[in-house]
N, C-alpha and C positions, 0 to 999 in steps of 0.2 A: 613455500607452503602458504596457501591462503588462510587467513584467520578472519572470522566473522564474529559479530557481537551476539552473545547468547545470554539467556537467563535460565536457571534451572526451573523446571516446570513447577515444582513445589513453591519456590520463592516467588515466582511470577503470579500464580493464581491464588495461592494461599486459601485453597478450598473454593474459590469462585470460578471454576472452569465453566465455559459456556460454548455454545455452537452458534455460528452465524455472525452477523454484524450487530454491535451494540453502540449506539451513539452516546456521546458524553453525557447528555442530559437525561439519559435513562439509566445511567450507571453511577448514581450518587455514592461516593465512597469507593466503589470498585475501580472507576476510571483513574482516580487519584492513586489508588493502590497499585494499579498496573504501571502507571508512569513512575511512581516512587520505586517500584521494584526494579524497573529498568535503570533508574538513576542510581540506586544503591547497590544493586546486585549483579548488574550486567558485567560481563568480562569477555575477552576474546578467546576463541578456541579454534582449533583446526577444523575447517569446514568438512574435511574428509571424515573426521571422527564423529561429528555431530549430525551428519546428513542422515544417518540411520538410527539415531538415538533419541527416542521421544521423551527421554528424561530431560532434554534441553529444548528450549524454544529459540530458534534463530529470529532475531528481531528484524522485521521488514517494513520500512516505510512504503506506503501504498498511496500514490497521489492521483486524485480524480480532478480533471481540469474542466472548468466551466467558463463560458462566455455568454452571459445573459441567459437566454433559454436554449443555449446550445451546449453540447458536451463533446469532448474529444474522444473519439472511438478508435481503438487500436486493433490492428490485426497482425499477428506474428506470421512472417513470411518464411519461405523455405530457406532463405539465406541466413536465418538465425540459428543459433546453436541448440536451442531447446526443441528437439524434434517433436516431443509430445505436445507442444503448444502450437505447432504449425497450423495455420488457417484459423486458429481459435480467435474469438473476439474478446476484447478486454476494455474496461472503462478506467482501469488504473495502471499506473506505471511505477516501478520501484525495484528495489533489490536489497542486497545485504549491506549492512554497515560494516566497514572494514577498518583496520588499524590505522589507515591513513586519514580517517576523518578526525578533525581536530576537536578539542574540547573534552568535557567530562559530562556525564549524566545526560540531562536534557539537551545541553548544547551539542553534545556528540550526536544525539538522535536527530536534531534539527540539521546539523551539518551533513549528516549522511543522507537525509531526505532530500536536501537541496542538491547535493552532488548527483544522486541517482536520477533525479528529475532532469537536470541539465545535461546529463550524459545521453539521455534518450531523446530529449525534445529541445529544440531551439525556441526560445521565448523572449520577446522584447521586454515585457514587464508583467507583473502579477503579484499576488499576495497569497501565501499559503499558511495554513494552520491546521492543527489536529482537531478532528471532528468525531473520532470514534475508534473502534477496534474490531478486527475480524479474526475469527479463529475457526478452524475446521479440522477436527481430529478423526474424520471418517475415512481418511486415506493416508498412505505412508508419507506423501509429500506434505500434506497439511499438518500432519501430526508433529512435525519438527519445525514449523514456522508459526509466527504470530505477527499479525499485521497491525500497524499503527496507521490509521487512515487519515490522510490529509485532503482537505479541499483546497484547490488552487483556483482562485478567481483571477482571470487574466484580463479583465476589462475589455478593451477593444483589440487586444493583441491577437495574432494569428499563429499559434504554435505549429511547428512542423517537425517531422521526424529527422533526427540527425543521421540515421542510417536507413534510408528508405528501402534498401534491398532486404533489410531484416525486419523492419517495423513500419507498417503503413499507419499513418496517423492523420485523421481528418475530422473536422468539426461537423457534427450532425445535429439537427433539431432534437432536443431532449426527448420530446414525445415520440419521435421516430425510433430512438434507441430503446425506449421503454416498450414500445409496441413490438419491436423486433425481438426483445427479450421474452415477452409474453408468448409470442408465436413460436419461438424456437430457443428455449433456455439452454439446451444442450450445445448451442453454438458458442456459448460464453465460457470463459475460464471460471473456475469454481468461486474464487473470491469475488469476481465481478458479479456472478449470480447472486451471491449473498448480499452484496452491497445494493444491487438493483432491487432485490426483494424488499429492502427496507428504505427505499429511496425517499419516500415522503418523510421519514424520520430523520434522515441524514441532512436534508437541505435546511431544516429549521434550526440546526445547531450553530451556535456562535463559536467559531474556531478559537482555540486557545494556543498560546505560544506562537502567535502569528508573526510572520516575517516576510519581507519583500523578496521577490525573485525578479531577474537574476541578481 
């Protein structure tokens, strides 16, 4: 039985529910509260039980990879398991934190984020840190997930997909990605749309809890 890291909605938000992407520098007090809630109140629960229970938020690290003025753009292919995401574009990669991720509190969050990134993408070197949060309660999938957004600066590295039959991953000029989003926002996964809508606010944030990868 798969178990994933969750926090009860009430303990996570403590009355500060929001929609969209919020960068750390625009969430004085709130960002620290959300990270504290994960550190203090997160626990593992059966994924099958919480997938349809909006009383709990599954904590999802969501990593956006940058190389100078380029961004890694993902596309889910038909070989992947999530049929609803096939052909959709994404600027972030991530997934659930599970009981195999070592550490406690923030250490566990960082360990899970690093593992999820390296399961999807091969990368020579880089540095990742938290820059904000994303939340969307407008649909059943979003209502049970909470994203901790990481920015990964890869320097001169060239990340590639570890499973090219399931996930196409290629660097694109940042301006091209933003223009594509403006022209066809429906082509992007929901969290990617929320992140891109606030891109000018995301890039100015100094990441916290930064760590090297791989």
